[in-house]
N, CA, C and O atoms as CSV, one atom per row, in Angstrom:
chain,resi,resn,atom,element,x,y,z
A,1,UNK,N,N,165.110,126.355,73.150
A,1,UNK,CA,C,166.481,126.116,73.538
A,1,UNK,C,C,167.064,127.356,74.222
A,1,UNK,O,O,167.844,127.256,75.170
A,2,UNK,N,N,166.661,128.531,73.711
A,2,UNK,CA,C,167.137,129.789,74.277
A,2,UNK,C,C,166.681,129.921,75.731
A,2,UNK,O,O,167.435,130.380,76.589
A,3,UNK,N,N,165.431,129.509,75.997
A,3,UNK,CA,C,164.902,129.560,77.356
A,3,UNK,C,C,165.658,128.612,78.287
A,3,UNK,O,O,165.845,128.920,79.464
A,4,UNK,N,N,166.091,127.468,77.772
A,4,UNK,CA,C,166.842,126.510,78.580
A,4,UNK,C,C,168.169,127.122,79.046
A,4,UNK,O,O,168.513,127.032,80.225
A,5,UNK,N,N,168.905,127.737,78.134
A,5,UNK,CA,C,170.179,128.365,78.485
A,5,UNK,C,C,169.973,129.510,79.468
A,5,UNK,O,O,170.725,129.656,80.431
A,6,UNK,N,N,168.959,130.311,79.221
A,6,UNK,CA,C,168.672,131.426,80.116
A,6,UNK,C,C,168.318,130.912,81.514
A,6,UNK,O,O,168.783,131.453,82.518
A,7,UNK,N,N,167.497,129.871,81.571
A,7,UNK,CA,C,167.107,129.283,82.861
A,7,UNK,C,C,168.308,128.699,83.588
A,7,UNK,O,O,168.440,128.850,84.803
A,8,UNK,N,N,169.174,128.039,82.853
A,8,UNK,CA,C,170.379,127.448,83.458
A,8,UNK,C,C,171.288,128.536,84.016
A,8,UNK,O,O,171.791,128.412,85.133
A,9,UNK,N,N,171.498,129.582,83.260
A,9,UNK,CA,C,172.354,130.684,83.719
A,9,UNK,C,C,171.722,131.376,84.918
A,9,UNK,O,O,172.420,131.694,85.881
A,10,UNK,N,N,170.440,131.610,84.880
A,10,UNK,CA,C,169.737,132.246,85.990
A,10,UNK,C,C,169.812,131.391,87.249
A,10,UNK,O,O,170.063,131.919,88.333
A,11,UNK,N,N,169.602,130.091,87.130
A,11,UNK,CA,C,169.683,129.185,88.268
A,11,UNK,C,C,171.099,129.177,88.863
A,11,UNK,O,O,171.260,129.250,90.082
A,12,UNK,N,N,172.106,129.090,88.016
A,12,UNK,CA,C,173.503,129.093,88.475
A,12,UNK,C,C,173.832,130.390,89.203
A,12,UNK,O,O,174.480,130.371,90.249
A,13,UNK,N,N,173.389,131.509,88.654
A,13,UNK,CA,C,173.638,132.801,89.290
A,13,UNK,C,C,172.953,132.884,90.648
A,13,UNK,O,O,173.540,133.402,91.598
A,14,UNK,N,N,171.726,132.387,90.758
A,14,UNK,CA,C,171.012,132.418,92.031
A,14,UNK,C,C,171.705,131.551,93.077
A,14,UNK,O,O,171.824,131.953,94.234
A,15,UNK,N,N,172.156,130.384,92.685
A,15,UNK,CA,C,172.863,129.503,93.620
A,15,UNK,C,C,174.147,130.159,94.085
A,15,UNK,O,O,174.458,130.149,95.276
A,16,UNK,N,N,174.894,130.729,93.152
A,16,UNK,CA,C,176.167,131.364,93.493
A,16,UNK,C,C,175.952,132.551,94.422
A,16,UNK,O,O,176.692,132.713,95.393
A,17,UNK,N,N,174.973,133.368,94.149
A,17,UNK,CA,C,174.727,134.563,94.947
A,17,UNK,C,C,174.130,134.251,96.309
A,17,UNK,O,O,174.295,135.033,97.244
A,18,UNK,N,N,173.445,133.132,96.439
A,18,UNK,CA,C,172.832,132.792,97.714
A,18,UNK,C,C,173.792,132.083,98.662
A,18,UNK,O,O,173.496,131.958,99.851
A,19,UNK,N,N,174.915,131.624,98.170
A,19,UNK,CA,C,175.890,130.934,99.013
A,19,UNK,C,C,176.616,131.927,99.902
A,19,UNK,O,O,176.699,133.116,99.595
A,20,UNK,N,N,177.138,131.420,101.003
A,20,UNK,CA,C,177.908,132.246,101.917
A,20,UNK,C,C,179.169,132.749,101.238
A,20,UNK,O,O,179.820,132.019,100.490
A,21,UNK,N,N,179.503,133.989,101.504
A,21,UNK,CA,C,180.704,134.588,100.917
A,21,UNK,C,C,181.945,134.304,101.766
A,21,UNK,O,O,183.035,134.773,101.436
A,22,UNK,N,N,181.795,133.538,102.858
A,22,UNK,CA,C,182.931,133.228,103.719
A,22,UNK,C,C,184.036,132.493,102.979
A,22,UNK,O,O,185.209,132.641,103.320
A,23,UNK,N,N,183.685,131.710,101.977
A,23,UNK,CA,C,184.709,130.942,101.271
A,23,UNK,C,C,185.691,131.852,100.557
A,23,UNK,O,O,186.790,131.418,100.212
A,24,UNK,N,N,185.317,133.110,100.325
A,24,UNK,CA,C,186.196,134.056,99.660
A,24,UNK,C,C,187.048,134.856,100.641
A,24,UNK,O,O,187.965,135.567,100.229
A,25,UNK,N,N,186.754,134.746,101.934
A,25,UNK,CA,C,187.509,135.487,102.951
A,25,UNK,C,C,188.793,134.734,103.300
A,25,UNK,O,O,188.830,133.505,103.246
A,26,UNK,N,N,189.842,135.474,103.657
A,26,UNK,CA,C,191.050,134.814,104.156
A,26,UNK,C,C,190.755,134.099,105.487
A,26,UNK,O,O,189.846,134.488,106.221
A,27,UNK,N,N,191.530,133.059,105.782
A,27,UNK,CA,C,191.331,132.307,107.021
A,27,UNK,C,C,191.422,133.219,108.245
A,27,UNK,O,O,190.700,133.018,109.222
A,28,UNK,N,N,192.309,134.222,108.197
A,28,UNK,CA,C,192.455,135.144,109.327
A,28,UNK,C,C,191.144,135.867,109.636
A,28,UNK,O,O,190.867,136.180,110.794
A,29,UNK,N,N,190.343,136.131,108.612
A,29,UNK,CA,C,189.053,136.795,108.822
A,29,UNK,C,C,187.959,135.800,109.189
A,29,UNK,O,O,187.059,136.131,109.961
A,30,UNK,N,N,188.022,134.603,108.655
A,30,UNK,CA,C,186.976,133.604,108.901
A,30,UNK,C,C,186.985,133.095,110.339
A,30,UNK,O,O,185.948,132.687,110.861
A,31,UNK,N,N,188.148,133.119,110.977
A,31,UNK,CA,C,188.250,132.561,112.330
A,31,UNK,C,C,187.794,133.553,113.399
A,31,UNK,O,O,187.561,133.162,114.543
A,32,UNK,N,N,187.664,134.827,113.040
A,32,UNK,CA,C,187.261,135.843,114.008
A,32,UNK,C,C,185.884,135.491,114.573
A,32,UNK,O,O,184.949,135.201,113.827
A,33,UNK,N,N,185.778,135.521,115.897
A,33,UNK,CA,C,184.509,135.226,116.554
A,33,UNK,C,C,184.688,134.194,117.651
A,33,UNK,O,O,185.810,133.873,118.042
A,34,UNK,N,N,183.585,133.682,118.139
A,34,UNK,CA,C,183.575,132.725,119.250
A,34,UNK,C,C,183.335,131.323,118.719
A,34,UNK,O,O,182.410,131.081,117.944
A,35,UNK,N,N,184.192,130.404,119.153
A,35,UNK,CA,C,184.147,129.009,118.721
A,35,UNK,C,C,184.204,128.092,119.938
A,35,UNK,O,O,184.900,128.379,120.912
A,36,UNK,N,N,183.478,127.008,119.872
A,36,UNK,CA,C,183.460,125.995,120.935
A,36,UNK,C,C,184.040,124.701,120.378
A,36,UNK,O,O,183.784,124.344,119.228
A,37,UNK,N,N,184.816,124.004,121.191
A,37,UNK,CA,C,185.312,122.692,120.775
A,37,UNK,C,C,184.147,121.718,120.848
A,37,UNK,O,O,183.554,121.501,121.904
A,38,UNK,N,N,183.841,121.140,119.696
A,38,UNK,CA,C,182.739,120.180,119.619
A,38,UNK,C,C,183.211,118.792,120.042
A,38,UNK,O,O,182.540,118.106,120.812
A,39,UNK,N,N,184.375,118.386,119.530
A,39,UNK,CA,C,184.941,117.088,119.896
A,39,UNK,C,C,186.400,117.022,119.457
A,39,UNK,O,O,186.852,117.799,118.616
A,40,UNK,N,N,187.123,116.073,120.050
A,40,UNK,CA,C,188.504,115.793,119.675
A,40,UNK,C,C,188.598,114.301,119.385
A,40,UNK,O,O,188.246,113.472,120.225
A,41,UNK,N,N,189.073,113.967,118.197
A,41,UNK,CA,C,189.218,112.568,117.797
A,41,UNK,C,C,190.685,112.230,117.604
A,41,UNK,O,O,191.473,113.055,117.141
A,42,UNK,N,N,191.037,111.011,117.963
A,42,UNK,CA,C,192.389,110.496,117.746
A,42,UNK,C,C,192.321,109.474,116.630
A,42,UNK,O,O,191.474,108.581,116.636
A,43,UNK,N,N,193.225,109.616,115.668
A,43,UNK,CA,C,193.294,108.695,114.541
A,43,UNK,C,C,194.702,108.110,114.501
A,43,UNK,O,O,195.681,108.845,114.634
A,44,UNK,N,N,194.812,106.800,114.320
A,44,UNK,CA,C,196.128,106.183,114.182
A,44,UNK,C,C,196.489,105.294,115.359
A,44,UNK,O,O,195.651,104.954,116.194
A,45,UNK,N,N,197.753,104.934,115.398
A,45,UNK,CA,C,198.281,103.997,116.390
A,45,UNK,C,C,198.834,104.754,117.587
A,45,UNK,O,O,199.592,105.712,117.430
A,46,UNK,N,N,198.453,104.324,118.781
A,46,UNK,CA,C,198.993,104.890,120.008
A,46,UNK,C,C,198.454,106.261,120.314
A,46,UNK,O,O,197.624,106.807,119.587
A,47,UNK,N,N,198.944,106.806,121.410
A,47,UNK,CA,C,198.561,108.154,121.809
A,47,UNK,C,C,197.241,108.204,122.549
A,47,UNK,O,O,196.424,107.287,122.471
A,48,UNK,N,N,197.053,109.293,123.266
A,48,UNK,CA,C,195.839,109.535,124.011
A,48,UNK,C,C,195.570,111.030,124.014
A,48,UNK,O,O,196.499,111.825,123.872
A,49,UNK,N,N,194.332,111.416,124.172
A,49,UNK,CA,C,193.999,112.842,124.203
A,49,UNK,C,C,194.209,113.461,125.576
A,49,UNK,O,O,193.991,114.660,125.750
A,50,UNK,N,N,194.630,112.664,126.555
A,50,UNK,CA,C,194.781,113.154,127.926
A,50,UNK,C,C,195.740,114.333,128.046
A,50,UNK,O,O,195.509,115.222,128.866
A,51,UNK,N,N,196.799,114.366,127.261
A,51,UNK,CA,C,197.812,115.408,127.391
A,51,UNK,C,C,197.569,116.631,126.500
A,51,UNK,O,O,198.372,117.565,126.501
A,52,UNK,N,N,196.492,116.630,125.758
A,52,UNK,CA,C,196.186,117.789,124.917
A,52,UNK,C,C,195.719,118.947,125.794
A,52,UNK,O,O,194.914,118.741,126.702
A,53,UNK,N,N,196.208,120.157,125.543
A,53,UNK,CA,C,195.789,121.292,126.370
A,53,UNK,C,C,194.349,121.738,126.110
A,53,UNK,O,O,193.713,122.325,126.985
A,54,UNK,N,N,193.836,121.461,124.908
A,54,UNK,CA,C,192.488,121.909,124.551
A,54,UNK,C,C,191.645,120.727,124.099
A,54,UNK,O,O,191.783,120.244,122.975
A,55,UNK,N,N,190.765,120.263,124.993
A,55,UNK,CA,C,189.842,119.174,124.670
A,55,UNK,C,C,188.397,119.642,124.752
A,55,UNK,O,O,187.485,118.957,124.291
A,56,UNK,N,N,188.199,120.809,125.340
A,56,UNK,CA,C,186.877,121.378,125.530
A,56,UNK,C,C,187.051,122.866,125.830
A,56,UNK,O,O,188.166,123.328,126.075
A,57,UNK,N,N,185.973,123.594,125.810
A,57,UNK,CA,C,186.044,125.013,126.134
A,57,UNK,C,C,185.649,125.897,124.971
A,57,UNK,O,O,185.304,125.425,123.887
A,58,UNK,N,N,185.710,127.215,125.230
A,58,UNK,CA,C,185.268,128.214,124.261
A,58,UNK,C,C,186.400,129.196,123.983
A,58,UNK,O,O,187.035,129.712,124.903
A,59,UNK,N,N,186.642,129.444,122.698
A,59,UNK,CA,C,187.668,130.377,122.246
A,59,UNK,C,C,186.992,131.590,121.621
A,59,UNK,O,O,185.995,131.453,120.912
A,60,UNK,N,N,187.527,132.767,121.880
A,60,UNK,CA,C,187.102,133.975,121.177
A,60,UNK,C,C,188.335,134.555,120.497
A,60,UNK,O,O,189.241,135.073,121.151
A,61,UNK,N,N,188.350,134.456,119.161
A,61,UNK,CA,C,189.449,134.962,118.352
A,61,UNK,C,C,189.130,136.396,117.943
A,61,UNK,O,O,188.091,136.649,117.331
A,62,UNK,N,N,190.010,137.333,118.273
A,62,UNK,CA,C,189.819,138.736,117.920
A,62,UNK,C,C,190.651,139.090,116.693
A,62,UNK,O,O,191.656,138.441,116.405
A,63,UNK,N,N,190.223,140.127,115.973
A,63,UNK,CA,C,190.880,140.485,114.720
A,63,UNK,C,C,192.282,141.059,114.911
A,63,UNK,O,O,193.032,141.165,113.940
A,64,UNK,N,N,192.652,141.428,116.120
A,64,UNK,CA,C,193.996,141.947,116.369
A,64,UNK,C,C,194.989,140.855,116.785
A,64,UNK,O,O,196.111,141.160,117.188
A,65,UNK,N,N,194.581,139.587,116.689
A,65,UNK,CA,C,195.458,138.471,117.042
A,65,UNK,C,C,195.393,138.065,118.504
A,65,UNK,O,O,196.108,137.158,118.929
A,66,UNK,N,N,194.543,138.729,119.276
A,66,UNK,CA,C,194.383,138.342,120.678
A,66,UNK,C,C,193.317,137.266,120.790
A,66,UNK,O,O,192.519,137.063,119.874
A,67,UNK,N,N,193.316,136.582,121.922
A,67,UNK,CA,C,192.468,135.413,122.109
A,67,UNK,C,C,192.054,135.312,123.566
A,67,UNK,O,O,192.848,135.574,124.469
A,68,UNK,N,N,190.803,134.929,123.786
A,68,UNK,CA,C,190.310,134.604,125.122
A,68,UNK,C,C,189.814,133.169,125.074
A,68,UNK,O,O,189.092,132.779,124.156
A,69,UNK,N,N,190.209,132.383,126.077
A,69,UNK,CA,C,189.785,130.987,126.174
A,69,UNK,C,C,189.201,130.771,127.559
A,69,UNK,O,O,189.791,131.178,128.560
A,70,UNK,N,N,188.037,130.127,127.614
A,70,UNK,CA,C,187.418,129.777,128.890
A,70,UNK,C,C,187.186,128.274,128.884
A,70,UNK,O,O,186.456,127.748,128.043
A,71,UNK,N,N,187.826,127.580,129.847
A,71,UNK,CA,C,187.643,126.130,129.905
A,71,UNK,C,C,186.344,125.801,130.636
A,71,UNK,O,O,185.653,126.703,131.108
A,72,UNK,N,N,186.013,124.527,130.731
A,72,UNK,CA,C,184.734,124.122,131.328
A,72,UNK,C,C,184.674,124.388,132.827
A,72,UNK,O,O,183.587,124.430,133.402
A,73,UNK,N,N,185.829,124.570,133.469
A,73,UNK,CA,C,185.850,124.906,134.893
A,73,UNK,C,C,185.632,126.405,135.110
A,73,UNK,O,O,185.503,126.853,136.249
A,74,UNK,N,N,185.588,127.184,134.022
A,74,UNK,CA,C,185.359,128.621,134.133
A,74,UNK,C,C,186.620,129.448,134.222
A,74,UNK,O,O,186.547,130.662,134.407
A,75,UNK,N,N,187.777,128.820,134.093
A,75,UNK,CA,C,189.046,129.549,134.130
A,75,UNK,C,C,189.238,130.296,132.818
A,75,UNK,O,O,189.062,129.733,131.737
A,76,UNK,N,N,189.602,131.578,132.926
A,76,UNK,CA,C,189.791,132.416,131.741
A,76,UNK,C,C,191.275,132.598,131.458
A,76,UNK,O,O,192.063,132.927,132.345
A,77,UNK,N,N,191.633,132.375,130.206
A,77,UNK,CA,C,192.995,132.552,129.729
A,77,UNK,C,C,192.997,133.660,128.679
A,77,UNK,O,O,192.025,133.827,127.943
A,78,UNK,N,N,194.080,134.406,128.613
A,78,UNK,CA,C,194.270,135.440,127.600
A,78,UNK,C,C,195.544,135.119,126.833
A,78,UNK,O,O,196.500,134.590,127.400
A,79,UNK,N,N,195.556,135.436,125.553
A,79,UNK,CA,C,196.760,135.170,124.781
A,79,UNK,C,C,196.650,135.633,123.353
A,79,UNK,O,O,195.987,136.626,123.050
A,80,UNK,N,N,197.317,134.892,122.466
A,80,UNK,CA,C,197.364,135.292,121.066
A,80,UNK,C,C,197.227,134.085,120.153
A,80,UNK,O,O,197.405,132.940,120.568
A,81,UNK,N,N,196.908,134.373,118.906
A,81,UNK,CA,C,196.777,133.342,117.884
A,81,UNK,C,C,197.369,133.884,116.591
A,81,UNK,O,O,197.428,135.093,116.368
A,82,UNK,N,N,197.800,132.962,115.751
A,82,UNK,CA,C,198.274,133.337,114.423
A,82,UNK,C,C,198.052,132.172,113.469
A,82,UNK,O,O,198.151,131.008,113.860
A,83,UNK,N,N,197.755,132.493,112.226
A,83,UNK,CA,C,197.615,131.494,111.176
A,83,UNK,C,C,198.733,131.716,110.171
A,83,UNK,O,O,198.947,132.830,109.695
A,84,UNK,N,N,199.442,130.640,109.858
A,84,UNK,CA,C,200.543,130.704,108.908
A,84,UNK,C,C,200.182,129.851,107.696
A,84,UNK,O,O,199.806,128.686,107.828
A,85,UNK,N,N,200.301,130.444,106.526
A,85,UNK,CA,C,200.016,129.744,105.271
A,85,UNK,C,C,201.325,129.267,104.665
A,85,UNK,O,O,202.272,130.040,104.515
A,86,UNK,N,N,201.371,127.978,104.315
A,86,UNK,CA,C,202.562,127.434,103.681
A,86,UNK,C,C,202.162,126.512,102.543
A,86,UNK,O,O,201.109,125.876,102.586
A,87,UNK,N,N,203.002,126.447,101.534
A,87,UNK,CA,C,202.725,125.600,100.381
A,87,UNK,C,C,203.741,124.482,100.328
A,87,UNK,O,O,204.949,124.714,100.367
A,88,UNK,N,N,203.229,123.253,100.238
A,88,UNK,CA,C,204.063,122.063,100.094
A,88,UNK,C,C,203.650,121.409,98.792
A,88,UNK,O,O,202.547,120.875,98.673
A,89,UNK,N,N,204.547,121.454,97.814
A,89,UNK,CA,C,204.247,121.012,96.448
A,89,UNK,C,C,203.027,121.778,95.932
A,89,UNK,O,O,203.068,123.004,95.829
A,90,UNK,N,N,201.962,121.081,95.613
A,90,UNK,CA,C,200.747,121.716,95.092
A,90,UNK,C,C,199.732,122.022,96.199
A,90,UNK,O,O,198.702,122.643,95.939
A,91,UNK,N,N,200.015,121.595,97.413
A,91,UNK,CA,C,199.063,121.710,98.517
A,91,UNK,C,C,199.357,122.938,99.364
A,91,UNK,O,O,200.504,123.194,99.728
A,92,UNK,N,N,198.312,123.692,99.674
A,92,UNK,CA,C,198.439,124.827,100.582
A,92,UNK,C,C,197.905,124.404,101.944
A,92,UNK,O,O,196.760,123.965,102.060
A,93,UNK,N,N,198.730,124.537,102.966
A,93,UNK,CA,C,198.340,124.208,104.338
A,93,UNK,C,C,198.343,125.477,105.174
A,93,UNK,O,O,199.152,126.379,104.961
A,94,UNK,N,N,197.435,125.529,106.117
A,94,UNK,CA,C,197.397,126.641,107.058
A,94,UNK,C,C,197.515,126.063,108.456
A,94,UNK,O,O,196.747,125.183,108.847
A,95,UNK,N,N,198.480,126.565,109.198
A,95,UNK,CA,C,198.668,126.105,110.568
A,95,UNK,C,C,198.164,127.179,111.525
A,95,UNK,O,O,198.157,128.366,111.199
A,96,UNK,N,N,197.747,126.750,112.701
A,96,UNK,CA,C,197.223,127.644,113.723
A,96,UNK,C,C,198.056,127.492,114.986
A,96,UNK,O,O,198.190,126.390,115.518
A,97,UNK,N,N,198.619,128.601,115.469
A,97,UNK,CA,C,199.402,128.610,116.705
A,97,UNK,C,C,198.613,129.378,117.758
A,97,UNK,O,O,198.200,130.515,117.534
A,98,UNK,N,N,198.406,128.733,118.921
A,98,UNK,CA,C,197.684,129.350,120.031
A,98,UNK,C,C,198.582,129.319,121.262
A,98,UNK,O,O,199.141,128.277,121.603
A,99,UNK,N,N,198.719,130.462,121.926
A,99,UNK,CA,C,199.435,130.546,123.198
A,99,UNK,C,C,198.616,131.425,124.126
A,99,UNK,O,O,198.298,132.566,123.793
A,100,UNK,N,N,198.272,130.884,125.305
A,100,UNK,CA,C,197.430,131.613,126.252
A,100,UNK,C,C,197.957,131.458,127.676
A,100,UNK,O,O,198.686,130.516,127.985
A,101,UNK,N,N,197.571,132.412,128.544
A,101,UNK,CA,C,198.052,132.432,129.922
A,101,UNK,C,C,196.882,132.700,130.862
A,101,UNK,O,O,196.051,133.572,130.609
A,102,UNK,N,N,196.833,131.934,131.951
A,102,UNK,CA,C,195.934,132.218,133.072
A,102,UNK,C,C,196.771,133.020,134.060
A,102,UNK,O,O,197.591,132.449,134.779
A,103,UNK,N,N,196.579,134.325,134.106
A,103,UNK,CA,C,197.420,135.194,134.929
A,103,UNK,C,C,197.179,134.999,136.424
A,103,UNK,O,O,198.046,135.330,137.233
A,104,UNK,N,N,196.023,134.471,136.802
A,104,UNK,CA,C,195.731,134.237,138.216
A,104,UNK,C,C,196.573,133.079,138.746
A,104,UNK,O,O,197.199,133.196,139.799
A,105,UNK,N,N,196.589,131.959,138.017
A,105,UNK,CA,C,197.311,130.767,138.459
A,105,UNK,C,C,198.677,130.602,137.796
A,105,UNK,O,O,199.371,129.616,138.045
A,106,UNK,N,N,199.066,131.561,136.956
A,106,UNK,CA,C,200.344,131.521,136.241
A,106,UNK,C,C,200.506,130.233,135.437
A,106,UNK,O,O,201.558,129.594,135.462
A,107,UNK,N,N,199.437,129.865,134.720
A,107,UNK,CA,C,199.428,128.658,133.895
A,107,UNK,C,C,199.463,129.063,132.423
A,107,UNK,O,O,198.728,129.953,131.996
A,108,UNK,N,N,200.330,128.396,131.649
A,108,UNK,CA,C,200.460,128.680,130.225
A,108,UNK,C,C,200.036,127.449,129.427
A,108,UNK,O,O,200.461,126.333,129.727
A,109,UNK,N,N,199.197,127.654,128.411
A,109,UNK,CA,C,198.795,126.592,127.501
A,109,UNK,C,C,199.148,127.021,126.085
A,109,UNK,O,O,198.982,128.183,125.713
A,110,UNK,N,N,199.636,126.072,125.304
A,110,UNK,CA,C,200.023,126.382,123.938
A,110,UNK,C,C,199.757,125.165,123.058
A,110,UNK,O,O,199.888,124.022,123.497
A,111,UNK,N,N,199.384,125.429,121.812
A,111,UNK,CA,C,199.185,124.339,120.862
A,111,UNK,C,C,199.509,124.820,119.458
A,111,UNK,O,O,199.247,125.966,119.092
A,112,UNK,N,N,200.082,123.918,118.689
A,112,UNK,CA,C,200.370,124.163,117.283
A,112,UNK,C,C,199.570,123.153,116.475
A,112,UNK,O,O,199.842,121.953,116.517
A,113,UNK,N,N,198.582,123.648,115.741
A,113,UNK,CA,C,197.780,122.796,114.873
A,113,UNK,C,C,198.425,122.804,113.492
A,113,UNK,O,O,198.579,123.859,112.876
A,114,UNK,N,N,198.802,121.620,113.012
A,114,UNK,CA,C,199.514,121.491,111.749
A,114,UNK,C,C,198.679,121.864,110.539
A,114,UNK,O,O,199.212,122.348,109.541
A,115,UNK,N,N,197.389,121.646,110.617
A,115,UNK,CA,C,196.531,121.894,109.465
A,115,UNK,C,C,195.171,122.389,109.939
A,115,UNK,O,O,194.534,121.774,110.795
A,116,UNK,N,N,194.741,123.500,109.376
A,116,UNK,CA,C,193.459,124.118,109.701
A,116,UNK,C,C,192.612,124.096,108.443
A,116,UNK,O,O,193.077,124.477,107.368
A,117,UNK,N,N,191.348,123.643,108.574
A,117,UNK,CA,C,190.490,123.519,107.404
A,117,UNK,C,C,189.054,123.873,107.775
A,117,UNK,O,O,188.448,123.219,108.624
A,118,UNK,N,N,188.512,124.910,107.137
A,118,UNK,CA,C,187.110,125.262,107.347
A,118,UNK,C,C,186.236,124.301,106.570
A,118,UNK,O,O,186.444,124.089,105.375
A,119,UNK,N,N,185.256,123.717,107.246
A,119,UNK,CA,C,184.342,122.768,106.611
A,119,UNK,C,C,182.967,123.375,106.412
A,119,UNK,O,O,182.039,122.689,105.983
A,120,UNK,N,N,182.832,124.643,106.716
A,120,UNK,CA,C,181.584,125.371,106.553
A,120,UNK,C,C,181.731,126.741,107.183
A,120,UNK,O,O,182.786,127.075,107.723
A,121,UNK,N,N,180.677,127.532,107.115
A,121,UNK,CA,C,180.709,128.867,107.701
A,121,UNK,C,C,180.881,128.800,109.212
A,121,UNK,O,O,181.555,129.646,109.799
A,122,UNK,N,N,180.276,127.803,109.842
A,122,UNK,CA,C,180.273,127.700,111.296
A,122,UNK,C,C,181.038,126.496,111.824
A,122,UNK,O,O,180.781,126.040,112.938
A,123,UNK,N,N,181.979,125.974,111.033
A,123,UNK,CA,C,182.736,124.798,111.466
A,123,UNK,C,C,184.149,124.827,110.882
A,123,UNK,O,O,184.363,125.247,109.744
A,124,UNK,N,N,185.100,124.373,111.687
A,124,UNK,CA,C,186.431,124.110,111.150
A,124,UNK,C,C,187.090,122.990,111.936
A,124,UNK,O,O,186.735,122.707,113.081
A,125,UNK,N,N,188.060,122.362,111.285
A,125,UNK,CA,C,188.833,121.290,111.907
A,125,UNK,C,C,190.282,121.744,111.993
A,125,UNK,O,O,190.797,122.413,111.096
A,126,UNK,N,N,190.917,121.371,113.077
A,126,UNK,CA,C,192.338,121.648,113.261
A,126,UNK,C,C,193.021,120.332,113.625
A,126,UNK,O,O,192.590,119.637,114.545
A,127,UNK,N,N,194.092,119.993,112.897
A,127,UNK,CA,C,194.766,118.707,113.095
A,127,UNK,C,C,196.132,118.894,113.730
A,127,UNK,O,O,196.871,119.826,113.411
A,128,UNK,N,N,196.443,117.981,114.638
A,128,UNK,CA,C,197.774,117.865,115.207
A,128,UNK,C,C,198.311,116.525,114.732
A,128,UNK,O,O,197.723,115.479,115.010
A,129,UNK,N,N,199.411,116.557,114.026
A,129,UNK,CA,C,200.006,115.322,113.508
A,129,UNK,C,C,201.240,115.018,114.357
A,129,UNK,O,O,202.170,115.821,114.428
A,130,UNK,N,N,201.234,113.842,115.001
A,130,UNK,CA,C,202.315,113.474,115.902
A,130,UNK,C,C,202.636,111.992,115.724
A,130,UNK,O,O,201.817,111.129,116.038
A,131,UNK,N,N,203.827,111.709,115.219
A,131,UNK,CA,C,204.280,110.343,114.966
A,131,UNK,C,C,203.257,109.554,114.145
A,131,UNK,O,O,202.968,109.911,113.003
A,132,UNK,N,N,202.710,108.482,114.725
A,132,UNK,CA,C,201.807,107.600,113.992
A,132,UNK,C,C,200.330,107.891,114.245
A,132,UNK,O,O,199.469,107.091,113.880
A,133,UNK,N,N,200.036,109.030,114.866
A,133,UNK,CA,C,198.635,109.349,115.104
A,133,UNK,C,C,198.377,110.838,114.852
A,133,UNK,O,O,199.288,111.665,114.833
A,134,UNK,N,N,197.109,111.129,114.663
A,134,UNK,CA,C,196.653,112.489,114.397
A,134,UNK,C,C,195.495,112.787,115.334
A,134,UNK,O,O,194.631,111.942,115.568
A,135,UNK,N,N,195.493,113.999,115.863
A,135,UNK,CA,C,194.380,114.470,116.669
A,135,UNK,C,C,193.607,115.479,115.845
A,135,UNK,O,O,194.189,116.429,115.320
A,136,UNK,N,N,192.308,115.287,115.726
A,136,UNK,CA,C,191.457,116.191,114.968
A,136,UNK,C,C,190.504,116.875,115.951
A,136,UNK,O,O,189.663,116.228,116.574
A,137,UNK,N,N,190.655,118.194,116.075
A,137,UNK,CA,C,189.777,118.980,116.936
A,137,UNK,C,C,188.745,119.667,116.058
A,137,UNK,O,O,189.090,120.378,115.113
A,138,UNK,N,N,187.470,119.448,116.380
A,138,UNK,CA,C,186.380,120.048,115.605
A,138,UNK,C,C,185.813,121.227,116.391
A,138,UNK,O,O,185.424,121.089,117.551
A,139,UNK,N,N,185.772,122.383,115.741
A,139,UNK,CA,C,185.255,123.607,116.335
A,139,UNK,C,C,183.927,123.967,115.679
A,139,UNK,O,O,183.722,123.712,114.492
A,140,UNK,N,N,183.027,124.561,116.458
A,140,UNK,CA,C,181.720,124.979,115.965
A,140,UNK,C,C,181.396,126.342,116.571
A,140,UNK,O,O,181.780,126.633,117.704
A,141,UNK,N,N,180.690,127.172,115.809
A,141,UNK,CA,C,180.251,128.492,116.346
A,141,UNK,C,C,179.069,128.306,117.262
A,141,UNK,O,O,178.554,129.280,117.811
């Protein structure tokens, strides 16, 4: 019986130690790096993804709050990002605000994601909730 408990504790410790430590990092640290939009899904009644500023492309989030975005046409935008943590009842939500500028064409793109959720070390989802529909943007490293 003693060996069973020891084996169980040893197995649990090995599983815990072998897992990624990203789950213990704040969202501000987990988002640092380069991310690509994998897909954008629309859920609910009405709406279209046509008017969303970010449906594809690559984002590079820097630790100082700066951001570089390159769309599929190769246009480079520079700007900033911020994550805001808020608590509603028992639920903690994190929102992501992105504002970027193409200084060559004087074009500004901005988006406010109502809810940001990491689904793994190399994946996160960002939701935009608007009236009767939700847009879910999936990012991958």
